C-alpha positions as CSV (number, residue, x, y, z in Angstrom):
1,M,-7.5,-23.8,-3.1
2,T,-11.2,-24.6,-3.5
3,D,-13.5,-22.4,-5.6
4,A,-14.9,-21.0,-2.3
5,H,-11.4,-20.1,-1.2
6,V,-10.7,-18.4,-4.5
7,R,-13.8,-16.3,-4.2
8,L,-13.1,-15.4,-0.6
9,F,-9.5,-14.5,-1.5
10,R,-10.6,-12.1,-4.3
11,Q,-13.2,-10.5,-2.1
12,R,-11.0,-9.9,0.9
13,L,-8.1,-8.7,-1.3
14,Q,-10.2,-6.1,-3.0
15,T,-11.8,-4.9,0.2
16,W,-8.4,-4.3,1.6
17,F,-7.0,-2.7,-1.5
18,R,-9.8,-0.1,-1.7
19,A,-9.0,1.0,1.8
20,A,-5.2,0.6,1.9
21,K,-3.9,1.4,-1.6
22,R,-1.4,4.1,-2.0
23,D,-2.2,7.4,-3.8
24,L,0.3,7.0,-6.6
25,P,0.6,9.4,-9.5
26,W,0.1,6.8,-12.2
27,R,-3.2,5.8,-10.5
28,R,-4.6,9.3,-10.9
29,D,-6.1,10.3,-14.3
30,R,-4.9,6.9,-15.6
31,S,-3.8,6.8,-19.2
32,L,-2.2,4.1,-21.4
33,Y,0.9,6.2,-21.8
34,K,1.3,6.9,-18.1
35,T,0.8,3.2,-17.3
36,V,3.4,2.2,-19.8
37,V,6.1,4.7,-18.6
38,S,5.5,3.9,-14.9
39,E,5.6,0.1,-15.4
40,I,8.9,0.3,-17.3
41,M,10.3,2.7,-14.7
42,L,9.2,0.4,-11.9
43,Q,11.2,-2.5,-13.4
44,Q,14.0,-2.9,-10.8
45,T,13.3,0.5,-9.2
46,Q,11.4,1.3,-6.0
47,V,8.2,3.3,-6.1
48,K,9.5,6.2,-4.0
49,T,12.4,6.7,-6.5
50,V,10.1,6.5,-9.6
51,I,7.6,9.2,-8.4
52,P,9.7,12.3,-9.0
53,Y,11.2,10.9,-12.2
54,L,7.8,10.2,-13.7
55,A,6.7,13.8,-13.0
56,R,9.7,15.2,-14.7
57,W,9.4,12.7,-17.6
58,L,5.8,13.7,-18.3
59,E,6.7,17.4,-18.3
60,T,9.2,16.7,-21.1
61,F,7.5,13.8,-22.9
62,P,3.7,14.1,-22.3
63,D,2.7,11.4,-24.8
64,F,4.0,8.7,-27.1
65,A,4.4,11.1,-30.0
66,A,6.5,13.6,-28.0
67,L,8.7,10.8,-26.8
68,A,9.0,9.2,-30.2
69,A,10.2,12.6,-31.7
70,A,12.8,13.3,-29.0
71,P,16.5,12.7,-29.5
72,E,18.0,9.9,-27.6
73,T,20.4,12.2,-25.8
74,L,17.5,14.0,-24.2
75,V,15.7,10.7,-23.3
76,L,18.8,9.5,-21.5
77,K,19.3,12.8,-19.8
78,R,15.8,12.7,-18.3
79,W,16.4,9.1,-17.3
80,E,19.7,10.0,-15.6
81,G,20.0,8.4,-12.2
82,L,17.3,5.7,-12.6
83,G,19.9,3.2,-13.8
84,Y,19.5,0.2,-16.2
85,Y,19.5,2.6,-19.2
86,S,18.4,-0.1,-21.6
87,R,14.9,0.6,-20.2
88,A,15.1,4.2,-21.5
89,R,16.2,3.1,-24.9
90,N,13.5,0.4,-25.0
91,L,10.9,2.9,-24.0
92,H,12.0,5.3,-26.7
93,A,11.9,2.5,-29.3
94,L,8.5,1.4,-28.0
95,A,7.1,5.0,-28.4
96,K,8.3,5.1,-32.0
97,K,6.5,1.9,-32.8
98,I,3.3,2.9,-31.0
99,A,3.3,6.4,-32.6
100,A,3.5,4.7,-36.0
101,L,0.5,2.5,-35.5
102,P,-3.1,3.6,-36.2
103,A,-4.0,2.4,-32.7
104,P,-2.1,0.9,-29.8
105,P,-2.3,-2.9,-29.5
106,R,-4.7,-4.3,-26.8
107,A,-3.6,-7.9,-26.5
108,P,-0.8,-9.0,-24.1
109,E,0.8,-11.1,-26.8
110,D,1.1,-8.0,-29.0
111,W,2.7,-6.0,-26.3
112,R,5.2,-8.7,-25.6
113,E,6.5,-8.1,-29.1
114,L,7.5,-4.5,-28.2
115,P,10.9,-3.4,-26.9
116,G,11.4,-3.9,-23.2
117,V,8.0,-5.5,-22.5
118,G,8.1,-9.0,-20.9
119,P,5.1,-11.1,-19.8
120,Y,4.7,-9.3,-16.5
121,T,4.8,-5.8,-18.0
122,A,2.5,-6.8,-20.8
123,A,0.0,-8.2,-18.3
124,A,0.1,-5.1,-16.2
125,I,-0.4,-2.7,-19.2
126,T,-3.2,-4.6,-20.9
127,S,-5.1,-5.6,-17.7
128,L,-5.0,-2.0,-16.4
129,S,-5.6,-0.2,-19.7
130,F,-7.9,-2.6,-21.6
131,G,-9.2,-5.1,-19.0
132,A,-7.3,-8.0,-20.6
133,P,-7.6,-11.2,-18.5
134,D,-3.8,-11.7,-18.0
135,A,-2.3,-12.2,-14.5
136,C,0.8,-10.3,-13.4
137,V,3.3,-12.7,-12.0
138,D,6.5,-11.2,-10.4
139,G,8.4,-11.6,-7.2
140,N,5.7,-10.0,-5.1
141,V,3.0,-12.3,-6.5
142,I,5.1,-15.4,-6.3
143,R,5.8,-14.7,-2.7
144,I,2.1,-14.4,-1.9
145,L,1.2,-17.6,-3.7
146,A,4.0,-19.6,-2.2
147,R,3.0,-18.5,1.3
148,V,-0.8,-18.9,0.8
149,T,-0.2,-22.5,-0.3
150,A,2.8,-23.2,1.9
151,D,4.7,-24.3,-1.2
152,A,8.1,-25.3,0.1
153,T,9.5,-26.4,-3.2
154,P,13.2,-25.5,-3.5
155,F,13.3,-23.5,-6.7
156,P,16.6,-23.0,-8.5
157,N,15.6,-19.5,-9.6
158,A,12.7,-17.1,-9.9
159,A,11.8,-18.3,-13.4
160,A,11.1,-21.9,-12.0
161,A,8.9,-20.5,-9.3
162,I,7.0,-18.4,-11.8
163,K,6.5,-21.4,-14.0
164,K,5.0,-23.5,-11.2
165,L,2.9,-20.8,-9.5
166,A,1.6,-18.9,-12.6
167,P,-1.4,-21.3,-13.1
168,L,-2.6,-20.4,-9.6
169,A,-2.2,-16.7,-10.3
170,R,-4.4,-17.1,-13.4
171,R,-7.0,-19.0,-11.4
172,L,-7.2,-16.3,-8.8
173,L,-7.7,-13.6,-11.6
174,P,-11.3,-12.5,-11.8
175,A,-13.0,-12.0,-15.2
176,K,-14.3,-8.7,-14.0
177,N,-11.7,-5.9,-13.5
178,P,-8.6,-8.0,-13.7
179,G,-6.4,-4.9,-13.6
180,A,-7.6,-4.0,-10.1
181,H,-6.8,-7.5,-8.9
182,N,-3.3,-7.4,-10.4
183,E,-2.7,-4.0,-8.7
184,A,-4.0,-5.4,-5.4
185,M,-1.7,-8.4,-5.5
186,M,1.3,-6.2,-6.2
187,E,0.2,-3.8,-3.4
188,L,-0.2,-6.7,-1.0
189,G,3.3,-8.0,-1.8
190,A,4.8,-4.5,-1.4
191,L,3.1,-3.4,1.8
192,V,2.2,-6.5,3.8
193,C,3.5,-9.8,2.4
194,S,7.1,-8.4,2.2
195,K,10.2,-10.4,1.6
196,H,11.6,-9.9,5.1
197,T,9.4,-9.8,8.2
198,P,5.9,-10.1,6.6
199,L,3.2,-8.3,8.4
200,C,0.9,-11.3,8.8
201,P,-1.4,-9.8,11.5
202,R,-2.4,-7.1,9.0
203,C,-2.9,-9.4,6.0
204,P,-6.5,-9.5,4.6
205,V,-6.1,-13.1,3.5
206,R,-4.3,-14.4,6.5
207,A,-7.1,-16.8,7.3
208,L,-6.5,-18.4,3.9
209,C,-2.7,-18.6,4.2
210,A,-1.2,-22.0,5.1
211,A,2.2,-20.5,5.8
212,A,0.9,-18.0,8.2
213,R,-0.9,-20.7,10.1
214,S,2.3,-22.8,10.3
215,G,4.6,-19.9,11.1
216,L,6.6,-20.5,7.9
217,A,5.8,-17.3,6.0
218,E,9.2,-15.7,6.4
219,N,10.9,-18.8,4.9
220,L,8.9,-18.9,1.7
221,P,9.4,-19.0,-1.2
222,D,12.6,-21.1,-1.2
223,I,14.4,-19.6,-4.2
224,A,18.2,-20.1,-4.5
225,R,20.1,-16.9,-4.5
226,P,22.9,-16.4,-7.0
227,G,26.3,-15.7,-5.6
228,M,27.6,-12.2,-5.6
229,R,30.8,-11.4,-7.4
230,R,33.0,-8.8,-5.8
231,Q,34.7,-6.2,-8.0
232,T,37.0,-3.2,-7.2
233,R,37.4,-0.3,-9.6
234,E,40.1,2.4,-9.4
235,L,38.9,5.7,-10.8
236,L,40.8,8.8,-11.6
237,W,40.0,12.4,-10.6
238,A,41.7,15.1,-12.6
239,V,40.7,18.7,-12.8
240,K,42.5,21.2,-15.1
241,N,41.6,24.8,-15.8
242,G,38.1,24.4,-14.5
243,K,37.6,21.1,-16.5
244,L,37.1,17.6,-15.3
245,L,38.4,14.5,-17.2
246,L,35.6,12.1,-18.1
247,R,35.2,9.1,-20.3
248,Q,32.3,8.5,-22.6
249,I,31.1,4.8,-22.7
250,P,31.1,3.5,-26.3
251,A,27.9,3.5,-28.2
252,D,27.9,-0.2,-28.7
253,A,28.5,-1.1,-25.1
254,A,26.2,-3.6,-23.5
255,R,25.5,-1.2,-20.6
256,L,25.3,2.6,-20.2
257,A,26.1,3.1,-23.9
258,G,26.8,6.8,-24.6
259,L,26.9,7.9,-21.0
260,H,29.8,9.5,-19.2
261,E,31.8,8.3,-16.2
262,L,35.0,9.1,-14.4
263,P,38.0,7.5,-16.1
264,S,39.2,4.1,-15.0
265,A,42.9,3.6,-14.1
266,D,43.0,0.4,-16.0
267,V,42.6,2.1,-19.4
268,P,45.8,1.7,-21.5
269,G,47.6,5.0,-21.7
270,L,46.4,6.4,-18.3
271,P,48.8,6.2,-15.3
272,A,47.8,4.8,-12.0
273,A,47.1,7.2,-9.2
274,G,48.6,6.8,-5.7
275,G,47.7,8.0,-2.3
276,P,44.5,7.5,-0.3
277,P,41.2,7.7,-2.1
278,L,39.3,11.0,-2.2
279,A,36.1,9.0,-2.0
280,T,35.0,5.3,-1.9
281,Q,31.6,4.1,-3.0
282,R,30.0,0.7,-2.7
283,R,27.1,-0.4,-4.6
284,A,25.4,-3.6,-5.9
285,L,24.5,-4.2,-9.6
286,T,22.6,-7.4,-10.3
287,R,25.1,-10.1,-9.2
288,H,28.1,-7.8,-8.7
289,A,29.2,-6.1,-5.4
290,I,31.2,-3.1,-6.7
291,T,33.7,-1.0,-4.7
292,E,34.9,2.2,-6.5
293,N,37.9,4.2,-5.2
294,V,38.5,7.6,-6.6
295,R,42.1,8.8,-6.5
296,E,43.4,12.2,-7.6
297,I,46.0,12.4,-10.3
298,P,47.8,15.6,-11.3
299,P,46.9,16.7,-14.8
300,R,50.6,16.9,-15.7
301,A,50.9,13.2,-15.2
302,L,48.4,12.5,-18.0
303,P,49.6,12.0,-21.5
304,R,49.2,14.9,-24.0
305,R,47.1,12.6,-26.2
306,L,44.3,11.2,-24.2
307,P,42.9,7.7,-24.9
308,P,39.9,7.5,-27.2
309,R,36.6,8.8,-25.8
310,H,38.3,10.7,-22.9
311,F,37.5,14.4,-22.8
312,W,38.0,17.5,-20.6
313,V,34.5,18.7,-19.7
314,P,34.0,22.3,-18.3
315,L,32.6,22.1,-14.7
316,G,29.9,24.5,-15.7
317,K,28.6,22.1,-18.3
318,L,28.5,18.9,-16.2
319,G,24.7,19.4,-15.8
320,A,24.2,19.2,-19.5
321,I,25.7,15.8,-20.1
322,T,24.4,12.4,-18.9
323,L,26.6,10.8,-16.2
324,S,25.8,7.4,-14.9
325,G,23.9,7.7,-11.6
326,P,26.7,6.4,-9.3
327,H,29.3,8.6,-11.0
328,R,27.0,11.7,-10.8
329,R,26.8,11.2,-7.1
330,L,30.6,10.8,-6.8
331,V,31.3,13.9,-8.9
332,T,28.8,16.0,-7.0
333,R,30.2,14.9,-3.6
334,L,33.8,15.6,-4.7
335,L,33.0,19.0,-6.2
336,Q,31.2,20.0,-3.0
337,T,34.2,18.8,-0.9
338,S,36.6,20.8,-3.0
339,T,34.4,23.9,-2.8
340,S,34.0,23.7,1.0
341,N,37.8,23.0,1.4
342,P,39.6,25.2,-1.1
């Protein structure tokens, strides 16, 4: 892109953004804390999902100090359903570090030293909050840049695409108000330059886009997709005297540490359950396509001494504990079914 193209790109992007940007809660009464929480929530989560969670989060933890002082159990409870719970723990740890400092850091490289903050998140936080000249480079931005330049390089992964296209992202970044430019790029990728069926006729920079002119936009960028691994889990449903059998995930687990789930039939000491499943749930988690079948087991078939970390939880107290999001949905569905069909 020539210098004239760069200037025109910036101008048209900002004109479009001022007219088309969504009214999102973290853009109203912007604060460093609200920006940090929203950016971490938005990692691997859609905007429409984050909006109600952010509102509830701010009611409970209005600032870094309140979050830093909160117990982890409450932090995880307020995060329940958002998934990728390491984000909640990282945010909690980050708040403790920020609360202990005389002032929050302002440089992107300092933010990258904090828990859960990578290059993209550091650029977003510091450009929006402090005007730091650091370009956000994520999937949305890479998609725009690859299409604008008609870059048909076959990338083995997203990291390789970022490495090649990040210099162009930095070149496009204006010295004045870089945060607004970063937001506009993210908004363009989310609303117009989408992964599938891009809305090229509505694009403010279509005249500058080589892929749009050649009709190749939908094929770019060419990033290899990792293969999905299929996994089937057999889960147990046991209710006794108004209590549901649950398993608490170990505190040192790599994922979902400390949360609760329905027991798995492959745990030593628990019998397998027969018969048709009460419910089946399919979901995707990173590179795994997971199918979960829930089968009922009579409480009398369970051993007197339950395996470690397995507990009977009163149905009336299920709202007070933190279940993994998928299992909360399963439990809610099955309880509603049993209530409507006594």
